[in-house]
PyMOL Python script that loads the backbone (N, CA, C, O; Angstrom):
from pymol import cmd

cmd.read_pdbstr("""\
ATOM      1  N   UNK A   1     127.612  77.943 188.802  1.00  0.00           N
ATOM      2  CA  UNK A   1     127.016  77.149 187.749  1.00  0.00           C
ATOM      3  C   UNK A   1     126.357  75.927 188.383  1.00  0.00           C
ATOM      4  O   UNK A   1     126.983  75.204 189.159  1.00  0.00           O
ATOM      5  N   UNK A   2     125.118  75.711 188.052  1.00  0.00           N
ATOM      6  CA  UNK A   2     124.371  74.555 188.510  1.00  0.00           C
ATOM      7  C   UNK A   2     124.179  73.648 187.307  1.00  0.00           C
ATOM      8  O   UNK A   2     123.805  74.111 186.230  1.00  0.00           O
ATOM      9  N   UNK A   3     124.434  72.356 187.484  1.00  0.00           N
ATOM     10  CA  UNK A   3     124.305  71.436 186.356  1.00  0.00           C
ATOM     11  C   UNK A   3     123.409  70.267 186.713  1.00  0.00           C
ATOM     12  O   UNK A   3     123.237  69.927 187.883  1.00  0.00           O
ATOM     13  N   UNK A   4     122.841  69.660 185.682  1.00  0.00           N
ATOM     14  CA  UNK A   4     122.033  68.463 185.829  1.00  0.00           C
ATOM     15  C   UNK A   4     122.158  67.687 184.526  1.00  0.00           C
ATOM     16  O   UNK A   4     121.763  68.186 183.472  1.00  0.00           O
ATOM     17  N   UNK A   5     122.699  66.479 184.583  1.00  0.00           N
ATOM     18  CA  UNK A   5     122.904  65.681 183.375  1.00  0.00           C
ATOM     19  C   UNK A   5     121.667  64.903 182.944  1.00  0.00           C
ATOM     20  O   UNK A   5     121.727  64.170 181.957  1.00  0.00           O
ATOM     21  N   UNK A   6     120.551  65.040 183.649  1.00  0.00           N
ATOM     22  CA  UNK A   6     119.306  64.402 183.240  1.00  0.00           C
ATOM     23  C   UNK A   6     119.459  62.909 183.030  1.00  0.00           C
ATOM     24  O   UNK A   6     119.851  62.188 183.947  1.00  0.00           O
ATOM     25  N   UNK A   7     119.150  62.437 181.825  1.00  0.00           N
ATOM     26  CA  UNK A   7     119.209  61.009 181.530  1.00  0.00           C
ATOM     27  C   UNK A   7     120.623  60.454 181.554  1.00  0.00           C
ATOM     28  O   UNK A   7     120.804  59.237 181.576  1.00  0.00           O
ATOM     29  N   UNK A   8     121.631  61.324 181.551  1.00  0.00           N
ATOM     30  CA  UNK A   8     123.033  60.904 181.602  1.00  0.00           C
ATOM     31  C   UNK A   8     123.561  60.922 183.040  1.00  0.00           C
ATOM     32  O   UNK A   8     124.769  61.025 183.257  1.00  0.00           O
ATOM     33  N   UNK A   9     122.666  60.822 184.011  1.00  0.00           N
ATOM     34  CA  UNK A   9     123.002  60.919 185.429  1.00  0.00           C
ATOM     35  C   UNK A   9     124.149  59.968 185.808  1.00  0.00           C
ATOM     36  O   UNK A   9     124.242  58.851 185.300  1.00  0.00           O
ATOM     37  N   UNK A  10     125.001  60.432 186.697  1.00  0.00           N
ATOM     38  CA  UNK A  10     126.084  59.610 187.233  1.00  0.00           C
ATOM     39  C   UNK A  10     125.751  59.234 188.667  1.00  0.00           C
ATOM     40  O   UNK A  10     124.771  59.726 189.226  1.00  0.00           O
ATOM     41  N   UNK A  11     126.551  58.374 189.262  1.00  0.00           N
ATOM     42  CA  UNK A  11     126.314  57.992 190.651  1.00  0.00           C
ATOM     43  C   UNK A  11     126.502  59.159 191.612  1.00  0.00           C
ATOM     44  O   UNK A  11     125.959  59.145 192.716  1.00  0.00           O
ATOM     45  N   UNK A  12     127.270  60.171 191.201  1.00  0.00           N
ATOM     46  CA  UNK A  12     127.515  61.309 192.085  1.00  0.00           C
ATOM     47  C   UNK A  12     126.378  62.327 192.049  1.00  0.00           C
ATOM     48  O   UNK A  12     126.337  63.213 192.902  1.00  0.00           O
ATOM     49  N   UNK A  13     125.458  62.233 191.097  1.00  0.00           N
ATOM     50  CA  UNK A  13     124.304  63.128 191.014  1.00  0.00           C
ATOM     51  C   UNK A  13     123.138  62.436 191.689  1.00  0.00           C
ATOM     52  O   UNK A  13     122.719  61.363 191.255  1.00  0.00           O
ATOM     53  N   UNK A  14     122.609  63.033 192.740  1.00  0.00           N
ATOM     54  CA  UNK A  14     121.630  62.349 193.583  1.00  0.00           C
ATOM     55  C   UNK A  14     120.179  62.517 193.161  1.00  0.00           C
ATOM     56  O   UNK A  14     119.312  61.836 193.709  1.00  0.00           O
ATOM     57  N   UNK A  15     119.876  63.401 192.204  1.00  0.00           N
ATOM     58  CA  UNK A  15     118.492  63.658 191.849  1.00  0.00           C
ATOM     59  C   UNK A  15     118.386  64.122 190.407  1.00  0.00           C
ATOM     60  O   UNK A  15     119.362  64.583 189.815  1.00  0.00           O
ATOM     61  N   UNK A  16     117.182  63.995 189.846  1.00  0.00           N
ATOM     62  CA  UNK A  16     116.916  64.519 188.509  1.00  0.00           C
ATOM     63  C   UNK A  16     116.479  65.975 188.568  1.00  0.00           C
ATOM     64  O   UNK A  16     116.453  66.653 187.542  1.00  0.00           O
ATOM     65  N   UNK A  17     116.137  66.461 189.748  1.00  0.00           N
ATOM     66  CA  UNK A  17     115.670  67.840 189.904  1.00  0.00           C
ATOM     67  C   UNK A  17     116.857  68.787 189.994  1.00  0.00           C
ATOM     68  O   UNK A  17     117.864  68.474 190.629  1.00  0.00           O
ATOM     69  N   UNK A  18     116.735  69.939 189.359  1.00  0.00           N
ATOM     70  CA  UNK A  18     117.797  70.927 189.358  1.00  0.00           C
ATOM     71  C   UNK A  18     117.454  72.035 190.341  1.00  0.00           C
ATOM     72  O   UNK A  18     116.314  72.497 190.384  1.00  0.00           O
ATOM     73  N   UNK A  19     118.433  72.465 191.130  1.00  0.00           N
ATOM     74  CA  UNK A  19     118.192  73.554 192.050  1.00  0.00           C
ATOM     75  C   UNK A  19     119.473  74.017 192.701  1.00  0.00           C
ATOM     76  O   UNK A  19     120.497  73.338 192.634  1.00  0.00           O
ATOM     77  N   UNK A  20     119.414  75.174 193.329  1.00  0.00           N
ATOM     78  CA  UNK A  20     120.565  75.724 194.031  1.00  0.00           C
ATOM     79  C   UNK A  20     120.060  76.573 195.185  1.00  0.00           C
ATOM     80  O   UNK A  20     119.162  77.397 195.009  1.00  0.00           O
ATOM     81  N   UNK A  21     120.630  76.375 196.355  1.00  0.00           N
ATOM     82  CA  UNK A  21     120.285  77.153 197.533  1.00  0.00           C
ATOM     83  C   UNK A  21     121.562  77.449 198.286  1.00  0.00           C
ATOM     84  O   UNK A  21     122.341  76.541 198.580  1.00  0.00           O
ATOM     85  N   UNK A  22     121.783  78.712 198.601  1.00  0.00           N
ATOM     86  CA  UNK A  22     122.918  79.110 199.418  1.00  0.00           C
ATOM     87  C   UNK A  22     122.347  79.770 200.670  1.00  0.00           C
ATOM     88  O   UNK A  22     121.612  80.753 200.579  1.00  0.00           O
ATOM     89  N   UNK A  23     122.682  79.233 201.823  1.00  0.00           N
ATOM     90  CA  UNK A  23     122.131  79.736 203.078  1.00  0.00           C
ATOM     91  C   UNK A  23     123.214  79.731 204.143  1.00  0.00           C
ATOM     92  O   UNK A  23     123.721  78.674 204.519  1.00  0.00           O
ATOM     93  N   UNK A  24     123.568  80.917 204.629  1.00  0.00           N
ATOM     94  CA  UNK A  24     124.552  81.022 205.694  1.00  0.00           C
ATOM     95  C   UNK A  24     123.954  80.680 207.043  1.00  0.00           C
ATOM     96  O   UNK A  24     122.734  80.668 207.206  1.00  0.00           O
ATOM     97  N   UNK A  25     124.814  80.403 208.007  1.00  0.00           N
ATOM     98  CA  UNK A  25     124.348  80.020 209.341  1.00  0.00           C
ATOM     99  C   UNK A  25     124.309  81.172 210.332  1.00  0.00           C
ATOM    100  O   UNK A  25     123.849  81.002 211.460  1.00  0.00           O
ATOM    101  N   UNK A  26     124.785  82.338 209.926  1.00  0.00           N
ATOM    102  CA  UNK A  26     124.810  83.462 210.862  1.00  0.00           C
ATOM    103  C   UNK A  26     124.383  84.752 210.162  1.00  0.00           C
ATOM    104  O   UNK A  26     124.244  84.790 208.940  1.00  0.00           O
ATOM    105  N   UNK A  27     124.180  85.793 210.944  1.00  0.00           N
ATOM    106  CA  UNK A  27     123.793  87.086 210.404  1.00  0.00           C
ATOM    107  C   UNK A  27     124.881  87.653 209.486  1.00  0.00           C
ATOM    108  O   UNK A  27     124.567  88.344 208.517  1.00  0.00           O
ATOM    109  N   UNK A  28     126.138  87.375 209.775  1.00  0.00           N
ATOM    110  CA  UNK A  28     127.248  87.868 208.961  1.00  0.00           C
ATOM    111  C   UNK A  28     127.214  87.266 207.553  1.00  0.00           C
ATOM    112  O   UNK A  28     127.677  87.905 206.608  1.00  0.00           O
ATOM    113  N   UNK A  29     126.682  86.065 207.393  1.00  0.00           N
ATOM    114  CA  UNK A  29     126.630  85.393 206.096  1.00  0.00           C
ATOM    115  C   UNK A  29     125.339  85.666 205.340  1.00  0.00           C
ATOM    116  O   UNK A  29     125.195  85.239 204.194  1.00  0.00           O
ATOM    117  N   UNK A  30     124.406  86.363 205.954  1.00  0.00           N
ATOM    118  CA  UNK A  30     123.088  86.590 205.390  1.00  0.00           C
ATOM    119  C   UNK A  30     123.115  87.273 204.021  1.00  0.00           C
ATOM    120  O   UNK A  30     122.240  87.014 203.195  1.00  0.00           O
ATOM    121  N   UNK A  31     124.083  88.125 203.765  1.00  0.00           N
ATOM    122  CA  UNK A  31     124.167  88.846 202.498  1.00  0.00           C
ATOM    123  C   UNK A  31     124.346  87.913 201.301  1.00  0.00           C
ATOM    124  O   UNK A  31     124.004  88.276 200.176  1.00  0.00           O
ATOM    125  N   UNK A  32     124.874  86.727 201.535  1.00  0.00           N
ATOM    126  CA  UNK A  32     125.102  85.772 200.442  1.00  0.00           C
ATOM    127  C   UNK A  32     123.931  84.827 200.221  1.00  0.00           C
ATOM    128  O   UNK A  32     123.943  84.070 199.250  1.00  0.00           O
ATOM    129  N   UNK A  33     122.925  84.842 201.081  1.00  0.00           N
ATOM    130  CA  UNK A  33     121.791  83.930 200.952  1.00  0.00           C
ATOM    131  C   UNK A  33     121.057  84.131 199.626  1.00  0.00           C
ATOM    132  O   UNK A  33     120.920  85.259 199.153  1.00  0.00           O
ATOM    133  N   UNK A  34     120.587  83.036 199.029  1.00  0.00           N
ATOM    134  CA  UNK A  34     119.773  83.163 197.825  1.00  0.00           C
ATOM    135  C   UNK A  34     118.445  83.813 198.198  1.00  0.00           C
ATOM    136  O   UNK A  34     117.827  83.472 199.206  1.00  0.00           O
ATOM    137  N   UNK A  35     118.031  84.742 197.372  1.00  0.00           N
ATOM    138  CA  UNK A  35     116.752  85.424 197.552  1.00  0.00           C
ATOM    139  C   UNK A  35     116.297  85.966 196.190  1.00  0.00           C
ATOM    140  O   UNK A  35     116.829  85.559 195.157  1.00  0.00           O
ATOM    141  N   UNK A  36     115.326  86.871 196.181  1.00  0.00           N
ATOM    142  CA  UNK A  36     114.767  87.396 194.936  1.00  0.00           C
ATOM    143  C   UNK A  36     115.768  88.251 194.139  1.00  0.00           C
ATOM    144  O   UNK A  36     115.530  88.531 192.964  1.00  0.00           O
ATOM    145  N   UNK A  37     116.881  88.670 194.759  1.00  0.00           N
ATOM    146  CA  UNK A  37     117.852  89.499 194.047  1.00  0.00           C
ATOM    147  C   UNK A  37     118.764  88.683 193.127  1.00  0.00           C
ATOM    148  O   UNK A  37     119.443  89.254 192.275  1.00  0.00           O
ATOM    149  N   UNK A  38     118.787  87.370 193.287  1.00  0.00           N
ATOM    150  CA  UNK A  38     119.622  86.511 192.444  1.00  0.00           C
ATOM    151  C   UNK A  38     119.022  86.431 191.046  1.00  0.00           C
ATOM    152  O   UNK A  38     117.809  86.302 190.884  1.00  0.00           O
ATOM    153  N   UNK A  39     119.886  86.508 190.041  1.00  0.00           N
ATOM    154  CA  UNK A  39     119.466  86.388 188.647  1.00  0.00           C
ATOM    155  C   UNK A  39     120.018  85.090 188.081  1.00  0.00           C
ATOM    156  O   UNK A  39     121.172  84.738 188.325  1.00  0.00           O
ATOM    157  N   UNK A  40     119.200  84.389 187.332  1.00  0.00           N
ATOM    158  CA  UNK A  40     119.623  83.121 186.734  1.00  0.00           C
ATOM    159  C   UNK A  40     119.157  83.052 185.288  1.00  0.00           C
ATOM    160  O   UNK A  40     118.194  83.709 184.895  1.00  0.00           O
ATOM    161  N   UNK A  41     119.858  82.247 184.509  1.00  0.00           N
ATOM    162  CA  UNK A  41     119.426  81.936 183.153  1.00  0.00           C
ATOM    163  C   UNK A  41     119.719  80.462 182.902  1.00  0.00           C
ATOM    164  O   UNK A  41     120.516  79.846 183.610  1.00  0.00           O
ATOM    165  N   UNK A  42     119.082  79.919 181.911  1.00  0.00           N
ATOM    166  CA  UNK A  42     119.424  78.576 181.447  1.00  0.00           C
ATOM    167  C   UNK A  42     120.354  78.764 180.259  1.00  0.00           C
ATOM    168  O   UNK A  42     119.973  79.352 179.246  1.00  0.00           O
ATOM    169  N   UNK A  43     121.558  78.269 180.387  1.00  0.00           N
ATOM    170  CA  UNK A  43     122.558  78.419 179.336  1.00  0.00           C
ATOM    171  C   UNK A  43     122.374  77.295 178.323  1.00  0.00           C
ATOM    172  O   UNK A  43     122.800  76.165 178.562  1.00  0.00           O
ATOM    173  N   UNK A  44     121.747  77.598 177.204  1.00  0.00           N
ATOM    174  CA  UNK A  44     121.446  76.616 176.165  1.00  0.00           C
ATOM    175  C   UNK A  44     122.676  76.197 175.374  1.00  0.00           C
ATOM    176  O   UNK A  44     122.589  75.302 174.533  1.00  0.00           O
ATOM    177  N   UNK A  45     123.821  76.828 175.626  1.00  0.00           N
ATOM    178  CA  UNK A  45     125.046  76.487 174.905  1.00  0.00           C
ATOM    179  C   UNK A  45     125.616  75.143 175.356  1.00  0.00           C
ATOM    180  O   UNK A  45     126.347  74.502 174.601  1.00  0.00           O
ATOM    181  N   UNK A  46     125.294  74.711 176.571  1.00  0.00           N
ATOM    182  CA  UNK A  46     125.837  73.465 177.123  1.00  0.00           C
ATOM    183  C   UNK A  46     124.841  72.325 176.975  1.00  0.00           C
ATOM    184  O   UNK A  46     123.667  72.473 177.315  1.00  0.00           O
ATOM    185  N   UNK A  47     125.306  71.193 176.471  1.00  0.00           N
ATOM    186  CA  UNK A  47     124.520  69.966 176.454  1.00  0.00           C
ATOM    187  C   UNK A  47     125.437  68.804 176.826  1.00  0.00           C
ATOM    188  O   UNK A  47     126.619  68.828 176.483  1.00  0.00           O
ATOM    189  N   UNK A  48     124.920  67.786 177.519  1.00  0.00           N
ATOM    190  CA  UNK A  48     125.747  66.627 177.848  1.00  0.00           C
ATOM    191  C   UNK A  48     126.160  65.889 176.577  1.00  0.00           C
ATOM    192  O   UNK A  48     125.408  65.844 175.603  1.00  0.00           O
ATOM    193  N   UNK A  49     127.336  65.323 176.596  1.00  0.00           N
ATOM    194  CA  UNK A  49     127.846  64.621 175.421  1.00  0.00           C
ATOM    195  C   UNK A  49     128.515  63.321 175.833  1.00  0.00           C
ATOM    196  O   UNK A  49     129.385  63.313 176.704  1.00  0.00           O
ATOM    197  N   UNK A  50     128.114  62.237 175.214  1.00  0.00           N
ATOM    198  CA  UNK A  50     128.755  60.934 175.431  1.00  0.00           C
ATOM    199  C   UNK A  50     129.185  60.395 174.073  1.00  0.00           C
ATOM    200  O   UNK A  50     128.551  60.666 173.054  1.00  0.00           O
ATOM    201  N   UNK A  51     130.263  59.636 174.075  1.00  0.00           N
ATOM    202  CA  UNK A  51     130.746  59.036 172.839  1.00  0.00           C
ATOM    203  C   UNK A  51     129.939  57.807 172.445  1.00  0.00           C
ATOM    204  O   UNK A  51     130.065  57.328 171.317  1.00  0.00           O
ATOM    205  N   UNK A  52     129.125  57.292 173.333  1.00  0.00           N
ATOM    206  CA  UNK A  52     128.352  56.089 173.062  1.00  0.00           C
ATOM    207  C   UNK A  52     128.598  55.072 174.150  1.00  0.00           C
ATOM    208  O   UNK A  52     129.336  55.333 175.101  1.00  0.00           O
ATOM    209  N   UNK A  53     127.987  53.920 174.017  1.00  0.00           N
ATOM    210  CA  UNK A  53     128.161  52.914 175.066  1.00  0.00           C
ATOM    211  C   UNK A  53     129.612  52.430 175.138  1.00  0.00           C
ATOM    212  O   UNK A  53     130.200  52.009 174.142  1.00  0.00           O
ATOM    213  N   UNK A  54     130.157  52.503 176.328  1.00  0.00           N
ATOM    214  CA  UNK A  54     131.522  52.044 176.569  1.00  0.00           C
ATOM    215  C   UNK A  54     131.465  51.059 177.720  1.00  0.00           C
ATOM    216  O   UNK A  54     130.876  51.361 178.757  1.00  0.00           O
ATOM    217  N   UNK A  55     132.050  49.918 177.565  1.00  0.00           N
ATOM    218  CA  UNK A  55     132.045  48.912 178.614  1.00  0.00           C
ATOM    219  C   UNK A  55     133.458  48.722 179.153  1.00  0.00           C
ATOM    220  O   UNK A  55     134.371  48.347 178.417  1.00  0.00           O
ATOM    221  N   UNK A  56     133.625  48.987 180.446  1.00  0.00           N
ATOM    222  CA  UNK A  56     134.909  48.789 181.108  1.00  0.00           C
ATOM    223  C   UNK A  56     134.884  47.541 181.996  1.00  0.00           C
ATOM    224  O   UNK A  56     135.880  47.217 182.643  1.00  0.00           O
ATOM    225  N   UNK A  57     133.739  46.840 182.025  1.00  0.00           N
ATOM    226  CA  UNK A  57     133.542  45.699 182.920  1.00  0.00           C
ATOM    227  C   UNK A  57     133.821  46.078 184.376  1.00  0.00           C
ATOM    228  O   UNK A  57     134.352  45.282 185.151  1.00  0.00           O
ATOM    229  N   UNK A  58     133.454  47.302 184.724  1.00  0.00           N
ATOM    230  CA  UNK A  58     133.639  47.806 186.079  1.00  0.00           C
ATOM    231  C   UNK A  58     132.661  48.951 186.294  1.00  0.00           C
ATOM    232  O   UNK A  58     131.911  49.297 185.381  1.00  0.00           O
ATOM    233  N   UNK A  59     132.655  49.532 187.453  1.00  0.00           N
ATOM    234  CA  UNK A  59     131.785  50.666 187.757  1.00  0.00           C
ATOM    235  C   UNK A  59     132.503  51.966 187.407  1.00  0.00           C
ATOM    236  O   UNK A  59     133.639  52.182 187.829  1.00  0.00           O
ATOM    237  N   UNK A  60     131.854  52.816 186.650  1.00  0.00           N
ATOM    238  CA  UNK A  60     132.436  54.113 186.271  1.00  0.00           C
ATOM    239  C   UNK A  60     131.472  55.209 186.706  1.00  0.00           C
ATOM    240  O   UNK A  60     130.318  55.204 186.279  1.00  0.00           O
ATOM    241  N   UNK A  61     131.905  56.139 187.533  1.00  0.00           N
ATOM    242  CA  UNK A  61     131.020  57.176 188.054  1.00  0.00           C
ATOM    243  C   UNK A  61     131.251  58.533 187.402  1.00  0.00           C
ATOM    244  O   UNK A  61     130.695  59.535 187.851  1.00  0.00           O
ATOM    245  N   UNK A  62     132.058  58.580 186.356  1.00  0.00           N
ATOM    246  CA  UNK A  62     132.307  59.848 185.662  1.00  0.00           C
ATOM    247  C   UNK A  62     131.094  60.223 184.824  1.00  0.00           C
ATOM    248  O   UNK A  62     130.452  59.365 184.219  1.00  0.00           O
ATOM    249  N   UNK A  63     130.795  61.491 184.797  1.00  0.00           N
ATOM    250  CA  UNK A  63     129.673  61.985 184.009  1.00  0.00           C
ATOM    251  C   UNK A  63     130.063  62.201 182.561  1.00  0.00           C
ATOM    252  O   UNK A  63     131.210  61.972 182.178  1.00  0.00           O
ATOM    253  N   UNK A  64     129.115  62.640 181.761  1.00  0.00           N
ATOM    254  CA  UNK A  64     129.407  62.909 180.369  1.00  0.00           C
ATOM    255  C   UNK A  64     130.241  64.176 180.236  1.00  0.00           C
ATOM    256  O   UNK A  64     130.392  64.932 181.195  1.00  0.00           O
ATOM    257  N   UNK A  65     130.769  64.398 179.067  1.00  0.00           N
ATOM    258  CA  UNK A  65     131.450  65.656 178.794  1.00  0.00           C
ATOM    259  C   UNK A  65     130.424  66.715 178.437  1.00  0.00           C
ATOM    260  O   UNK A  65     129.226  66.436 178.413  1.00  0.00           O
ATOM    261  N   UNK A  66     130.877  67.915 178.161  1.00  0.00           N
ATOM    262  CA  UNK A  66     129.996  68.993 177.734  1.00  0.00           C
ATOM    263  C   UNK A  66     130.224  69.286 176.267  1.00  0.00           C
ATOM    264  O   UNK A  66     131.364  69.406 175.817  1.00  0.00           O
ATOM    265  N   UNK A  67     129.149  69.400 175.534  1.00  0.00           N
ATOM    266  CA  UNK A  67     129.207  69.897 174.172  1.00  0.00           C
ATOM    267  C   UNK A  67     128.793  71.358 174.255  1.00  0.00           C
ATOM    268  O   UNK A  67     127.728  71.671 174.788  1.00  0.00           O
ATOM    269  N   UNK A  68     129.615  72.245 173.740  1.00  0.00           N
ATOM    270  CA  UNK A  68     129.352  73.678 173.863  1.00  0.00           C
ATOM    271  C   UNK A  68     129.179  74.294 172.483  1.00  0.00           C
ATOM    272  O   UNK A  68     130.050  74.174 171.621  1.00  0.00           O
ATOM    273  N   UNK A  69     128.052  74.949 172.287  1.00  0.00           N
ATOM    274  CA  UNK A  69     127.780  75.679 171.050  1.00  0.00           C
ATOM    275  C   UNK A  69     128.056  77.156 171.335  1.00  0.00           C
ATOM    276  O   UNK A  69     127.210  77.851 171.898  1.00  0.00           O
ATOM    277  N   UNK A  70     129.224  77.627 170.950  1.00  0.00           N
ATOM    278  CA  UNK A  70     129.645  79.000 171.271  1.00  0.00           C
ATOM    279  C   UNK A  70     128.696  80.050 170.711  1.00  0.00           C
ATOM    280  O   UNK A  70     128.583  81.135 171.283  1.00  0.00           O
ATOM    281  N   UNK A  71     128.016  79.761 169.619  1.00  0.00           N
ATOM    282  CA  UNK A  71     127.062  80.715 169.041  1.00  0.00           C
ATOM    283  C   UNK A  71     125.858  80.920 169.957  1.00  0.00           C
ATOM    284  O   UNK A  71     125.201  81.959 169.891  1.00  0.00           O
ATOM    285  N   UNK A  72     125.563  79.934 170.813  1.00  0.00           N
ATOM    286  CA  UNK A  72     124.434  80.020 171.743  1.00  0.00           C
ATOM    287  C   UNK A  72     124.824  80.570 173.112  1.00  0.00           C
ATOM    288  O   UNK A  72     123.956  80.804 173.953  1.00  0.00           O
ATOM    289  N   UNK A  73     126.123  80.781 173.345  1.00  0.00           N
ATOM    290  CA  UNK A  73     126.584  81.215 174.665  1.00  0.00           C
ATOM    291  C   UNK A  73     126.034  82.606 174.988  1.00  0.00           C
ATOM    292  O   UNK A  73     126.190  83.519 174.177  1.00  0.00           O
ATOM    293  N   UNK A  74     125.403  82.794 176.135  1.00  0.00           N
ATOM    294  CA  UNK A  74     124.742  84.072 176.476  1.00  0.00           C
ATOM    295  C   UNK A  74     125.715  85.128 177.011  1.00  0.00           C
ATOM    296  O   UNK A  74     125.638  85.522 178.174  1.00  0.00           O
ATOM    297  N   UNK A  75     126.600  85.565 176.176  1.00  0.00           N
ATOM    298  CA  UNK A  75     127.589  86.577 176.595  1.00  0.00           C
ATOM    299  C   UNK A  75     126.878  87.864 177.048  1.00  0.00           C
ATOM    300  O   UNK A  75     125.920  88.318 176.423  1.00  0.00           O
ATOM    301  N   UNK A  76     127.370  88.425 178.139  1.00  0.00           N
ATOM    302  CA  UNK A  76     126.864  89.707 178.630  1.00  0.00           C
ATOM    303  C   UNK A  76     125.552  89.650 179.385  1.00  0.00           C
ATOM    304  O   UNK A  76     124.994  90.702 179.695  1.00  0.00           O
ATOM    305  N   UNK A  77     125.032  88.470 179.695  1.00  0.00           N
ATOM    306  CA  UNK A  77     123.729  88.394 180.362  1.00  0.00           C
ATOM    307  C   UNK A  77     123.749  89.029 181.742  1.00  0.00           C
ATOM    308  O   UNK A  77     122.712  89.498 182.213  1.00  0.00           O
ATOM    309  N   UNK A  78     124.906  89.058 182.406  1.00  0.00           N
ATOM    310  CA  UNK A  78     124.996  89.647 183.748  1.00  0.00           C
ATOM    311  C   UNK A  78     124.908  91.164 183.716  1.00  0.00           C
ATOM    312  O   UNK A  78     124.603  91.784 184.735  1.00  0.00           O
ATOM    313  N   UNK A  79     125.168  91.773 182.563  1.00  0.00           N
ATOM    314  CA  UNK A  79     125.162  93.234 182.439  1.00  0.00           C
ATOM    315  C   UNK A  79     123.783  93.804 182.157  1.00  0.00           C
ATOM    316  O   UNK A  79     123.598  95.020 182.216  1.00  0.00           O
ATOM    317  N   UNK A  80     122.809  92.951 181.849  1.00  0.00           N
ATOM    318  CA  UNK A  80     121.461  93.419 181.507  1.00  0.00           C
ATOM    319  C   UNK A  80     120.697  93.862 182.712  1.00  0.00           C
ATOM    320  O   UNK A  80     119.546  94.283 182.593  1.00  0.00           O
TER     321      UNK A  80
END
""", "prot")
cmd.dss("prot")
cmd.show_as("cartoon", "prot")
cmd.util.cbc("prot")
cmd.orient("prot")
């Protein structure tokens, strides 16, 4: 699962761009490398969720929670 909180970015998220790359360092790991055989979808069931502005008078690096709409969850997409 690759995530990007967009405007809800935390200090632990280094960019607004979303991406994923898996690359092994040897021939034995080559089978796991990302290539054209990988299938991906955007799961519209997940959205970032915050309760609103909260002030702790300190630095907080935790990200937002997830709001999940189960009716939108793409069940069975891997079987297609």
